[in-house]
N, C-alpha and C positions, 0 to 999 in steps of 0.2 A: 587455514581451516577447511577440513576433510568435506567430503558428502555427505555422511554421516551428521554431521553437527550443523552443516547449513538444515541439514532436513529437520535435527531436533528444535535450531533454534526460529524456522516458519513454522510448526506445531505452537510451539509454547506463543509466540505471538496470536497464531489466530485463534487459540482456547480463548484468550484475554480479550477479540475483537466482542461489540454489542453483536447485534443480528445487522443495525443500520450499515457498520464499519464494514460487516462483510460483504454484502450487498454492494456496499462504494467501490469496497479493494474490487468486486466480483468486474463490475462495467470497467475499473480503472483497467484491468485485465483483459477485458475484450477492446477496450480503446486501444491497447497497446497490440495489440494482433493485428487489427487493423490497420492500423499506421503502416505494422510493419510488413503487412501483405501488399500494400500500394508499390508503385514500380517509383513514384519517387515522393518522398515528405515533405507535405508541405508546414515548414519553418515554424509558423504561427499553430498550426497544430498540434505541432511536440513540444513546443514551450508551455501551451494551456494544460497537455498532461500531464506535463514536470510540474507545472505548478500548483493542479489537483491532485497529485502524488505527495507536491511536496505535503498539502495541507491534510492530508488526511495523517501522516505520518504526523505531522504536530497535533490535530485531533485526540491520535492512540497514546501522543509522549506526556498530553496534557493530562488529559484522562488517569493515565498512570502515574503519574506525578501526584496529582488526589490524591490516588487512594494509599500513596507510600507516607503521603502525609495525615493521612487520620489513622493511620497504626501507631 
């Protein structure tokens, strides 16, 4: 997959997020940047962030599945 395809996919995904999901994604992005800026990462903080990311993806997938089932 090339960069153009990745950018398109990200745009397509972002276009389907609710405002709350976008805010959640922005908060996760900020938390990720904060973790990367630290000289040493706390494994528990990394695990919490990973769990939050998986939870958001599950929420997005569930919402998408619900829309597809209604069509």
